[in-house]
N, CA, C and O of each residue as an XYZ file, in Angstrom:
316
protein
N      56.020    204.925    114.807
C      56.086    205.394    113.433
C      54.769    205.001    112.756
O      54.301    203.875    112.927
N      54.170    205.917    111.990
C      52.881    205.615    111.372
C      52.995    204.592    110.244
O      54.067    204.376    109.680
N      51.875    203.981    109.937
C      51.801    203.084    108.782
C      51.743    203.944    107.528
O      51.614    205.165    107.613
N      51.837    203.322    106.390
C      51.787    204.068    105.134
C      50.440    204.786    104.984
O      50.387    205.917    104.500
N      49.359    204.129    105.400
C      48.032    204.733    105.302
C      47.920    205.966    106.206
O      47.366    206.993    105.814
N      48.457    205.838    107.421
C      48.431    206.971    108.355
C      49.288    208.126    107.836
O      48.927    209.294    107.976
N      50.436    207.778    107.231
C      51.322    208.809    106.690
C      50.647    209.553    105.541
O      50.760    210.774    105.440
N      49.952    208.827    104.684
C      49.241    209.472    103.577
C      48.152    210.396    104.122
O      47.956    211.498    103.609
N      47.452    209.952    105.151
C      46.415    210.788    105.767
C      47.037    212.067    106.330
O      46.472    213.149    106.167
N      48.194    211.954    106.989
C      48.877    213.137    107.529
C      49.307    214.069    106.394
O      49.187    215.290    106.499
N      49.804    213.481    105.320
C      50.269    214.265    104.186
C      49.117    215.020    103.529
O      49.289    216.150    103.072
N      47.954    214.397    103.485
C      46.786    215.069    102.917
C      46.375    216.272    103.766
O      45.914    217.283    103.236
N      46.541    216.158    105.072
C      46.211    217.270    105.962
C      47.202    218.422    105.810
O      46.814    219.589    105.863
N      48.476    218.095    105.622
C      49.513    219.117    105.500
C      50.510    218.687    104.426
O      51.551    218.113    104.746
N      50.203    218.956    103.156
C      51.056    218.476    102.060
C      52.414    219.179    101.944
O      53.238    218.796    101.113
N      52.649    220.192    102.763
C      53.915    220.926    102.683
C      55.026    220.303    103.519
O      56.184    220.706    103.411
N      54.678    219.314    104.358
C      55.686    218.690    105.219
C      55.768    217.188    104.939
O      54.760    216.488    105.033
N      56.960    216.686    104.595
C      57.135    215.246    104.371
C      56.806    214.455    105.633
O      56.909    214.967    106.748
N      56.411    213.209    105.440
C      56.032    212.335    106.550
C      56.787    211.017    106.403
O      56.878    210.465    105.307
N      57.325    210.520    107.511
C      57.983    209.217    107.494
C      56.993    208.145    107.902
O      56.091    208.380    108.706
N      57.180    206.956    107.329
C      56.338    205.809    107.660
C      57.199    204.558    107.625
O      58.307    204.560    107.088
N      56.673    203.495    108.206
C      57.379    202.224    108.178
C      56.597    201.252    107.310
O      55.400    201.044    107.505
N      57.292    200.665    106.352
C      56.687    199.707    105.438
C      57.561    198.463    105.428
O      58.693    198.494    104.946
N      57.027    197.363    105.966
C      57.767    196.090    106.019
C      59.167    196.261    106.601
O      60.132    195.722    106.061
N      59.281    196.998    107.689
C      60.562    197.184    108.362
C      61.458    198.229    107.726
O      62.579    198.452    108.184
N      60.981    198.860    106.691
C      61.758    199.880    105.989
C      61.160    201.249    106.283
O      59.954    201.447    106.141
N      61.989    202.178    106.686
C      61.513    203.536    106.923
C      61.542    204.294    105.605
O      62.575    204.361    104.939
N      60.400    204.863    105.234
C      60.290    205.629    103.992
C      59.802    207.029    104.325
O      59.184    207.256    105.365
N      60.086    207.955    103.433
C      59.595    209.315    103.611
C      58.724    209.661    102.421
O      59.113    209.468    101.269
N      57.543    210.172    102.715
C      56.607    210.566    101.676
C      56.523    212.074    101.614
O      56.568    212.750    102.642
N      56.400    212.605    100.401
C      56.189    214.033    100.260
C      55.258    214.243     99.081
O      55.231    213.442     98.146
N      54.510    215.304     99.131
C      53.608    215.642     98.041
C      54.377    216.480     97.018
O      55.188    217.330     97.386
N      54.122    216.237     95.762
C      54.737    217.020     94.692
C      53.634    217.633     93.845
O      52.524    217.107     93.767
N      53.956    218.738     93.223
C      52.975    219.389     92.377
C      52.766    218.567     91.117
O      53.705    217.984     90.575
N      51.556    218.529     90.670
C      51.235    217.818     89.441
C      51.882    218.568     88.293
O      51.679    219.772     88.139
N      52.647    217.870     87.502
C      53.323    218.531     86.392
C      52.823    217.960     85.075
O      52.226    216.885     85.014
N      53.088    218.715     84.039
C      52.664    218.234     82.735
C      53.509    217.036     82.345
O      54.610    216.843     82.861
N      52.992    216.243     81.442
C      53.687    215.046     80.985
C      55.015    215.438     80.342
O      55.093    216.389     79.564
N      56.037    214.696     80.681
C      57.353    214.972     80.095
C      57.347    214.523     78.643
O      56.820    213.465     78.297
N      57.941    215.350     77.813
C      57.978    215.025     76.389
C      59.172    214.134     76.083
O      60.208    214.208     76.745
N      59.011    213.297     75.076
C      60.107    212.422     74.661
C      61.105    213.222     73.833
O      60.807    214.325     73.374
N      62.278    212.659     73.651
C      63.290    213.311     72.821
C      62.769    213.486     71.400
O      63.029    214.508     70.766
N      62.047    212.510     70.904
C      61.495    212.604     69.544
C      60.541    213.789     69.434
O      60.541    214.496     68.425
N      59.729    214.009     70.465
C      58.804    215.139     70.448
C      59.558    216.464     70.486
O      59.184    217.415     69.801
N      60.618    216.524     71.287
C      61.410    217.747     71.367
C      62.081    218.060     70.030
O      62.074    219.207     69.584
N      62.659    217.044     69.393
C      63.292    217.261     68.096
C      62.253    217.647     67.045
O      62.528    218.466     66.169
N      61.067    217.060     67.132
C      60.017    217.389     66.167
C      59.640    218.868     66.255
O      59.290    219.480     65.246
N      59.711    219.437     67.448
C      59.409    220.858     67.621
C      60.399    221.744     66.880
O      60.074    222.868     66.498
N      61.598    221.236     66.680
C      62.609    222.022     65.977
C      62.296    222.149     64.494
O      62.886    222.977     63.801
N      61.382    221.343     64.013
C      60.941    221.448     62.625
C      61.921    220.850     61.648
O      61.816    219.669     61.316
N      62.889    221.647     61.169
C      63.786    221.173     60.120
C      64.588    219.925     60.486
O      65.041    219.209     59.593
N      64.772    219.651     61.771
C      65.517    218.462     62.164
C      64.691    217.205     61.952
O      65.240    216.112     61.814
N      63.401    217.352     61.927
C      62.532    216.185     61.776
C      62.861    215.498     60.458
O      62.930    216.146     59.413
N      63.057    214.217     60.507
C      63.378    213.450     59.308
C      64.857    213.179     59.137
O      65.240    212.333     58.329
N      65.700    213.882     59.885
C      67.136    213.611     59.819
C      67.395    212.266     60.483
O      66.733    211.907     61.457
N      68.354    211.532     59.954
C      68.677    210.252     60.576
C      69.475    210.495     61.849
O      70.052    211.565     62.041
N      69.498    209.506     62.698
C      70.272    209.604     63.931
C      71.737    209.857     63.604
O      72.386    210.680     64.249
N      72.258    209.154     62.605
C      73.667    209.328     62.251
C      73.943    210.742     61.740
O      74.999    211.300     62.036
N      73.025    211.331     60.985
C      73.207    212.702     60.516
C      73.250    213.683     61.685
O      74.065    214.606     61.700
N      72.372    213.479     62.657
C      72.372    214.339     63.835
C      73.660    214.172     64.632
O      74.261    215.156     65.063
N      74.086    212.914     64.827
C      75.324    212.675     65.571
C      76.515    213.321     64.871
O      77.386    213.889     65.529
N      76.561    213.237     63.537
C      77.663    213.840     62.786
C      77.668    215.355     62.986
O      78.727    215.953     63.178
N      76.505    215.967     62.942
C      76.404    217.408     63.161
C      76.899    217.772     64.554
O      77.663    218.724     64.715
N      76.462    217.009     65.567
C      76.861    217.306     66.940
C      78.354    217.059     67.156
O      79.002    217.813     67.881
N      78.912    216.004     66.532
C      80.358    215.748     66.657
C      81.160    216.906     66.073
O      82.143    217.353     66.664
N      80.733    217.385     64.910
C      81.433    218.493     64.271
C      81.343    219.756     65.122
O      82.332    220.473     65.276
N      80.175    220.028     65.670
C      80.002    221.202     66.533
C      80.887    221.094     67.769
O      81.459    222.092     68.209
N      81.005    219.898     68.331
C      81.854    219.704     69.513
C      83.324    219.930     69.160
O      84.058    220.559     69.923
N      83.754    219.417     68.002
C      85.154    219.605     67.577
C      85.484    221.080     67.415
O      86.602    221.505     67.709
N      84.525    221.857     66.953
C      84.747    223.276     66.726
C      84.586    224.089     68.005
O      84.648    225.318     67.975
N      84.381    223.412     69.116
C      84.324    224.088     70.402
C      83.100    224.951     70.614
O      83.134    225.918     71.375
N      82.036    224.605     69.949
C      80.794    225.337     70.156
C      80.777    226.718     69.506
O      79.872    227.508     69.772
N      81.762    227.023     68.656
C      81.837    228.331     68.016
C      80.986    228.421     66.752
O      80.729    229.515     66.249
N      80.563    227.306     66.256
C      79.806    227.294     65.009
C      78.347    227.633     65.254
O      77.739    227.137     66.202
N      77.793    228.470     64.410
C      76.364    228.775     64.498
C      75.586    227.669     63.813
O      76.034    227.096     62.820
N      74.436    227.384     64.349
C      73.554    226.400     63.729
C      72.987    227.048     62.475
O      72.436    228.146     62.543
N      73.115    226.378     61.320
C      72.639    226.992     60.080
C      71.112    227.083     60.060
O      70.404    226.306     60.701
N      70.642    228.066     59.294
C      69.206    228.141     59.071
C      68.837    227.031     58.112
O      69.363    226.958     57.002
N      67.944    226.177     58.535
C      67.573    225.026     57.693
C      66.254    225.248     57.007
O      65.792    224.383     56.263
């Protein structure tokens, strides 16, 4: 079984196939993943909604609790 360095070298040659290696007696599998954009935080996602920005956590929770009680039939109001 290759070392971690050898496995990385193999992965660089063929990034489409995972490679197993042994590290301190533990067998691990390495795979290459596509570089993705940074994940946004929940605060950033809510900020994109615009009108929700500035609402307190409790106000948001109350809105979501009410929507859940109504079984998702309520339309989100234009804010």
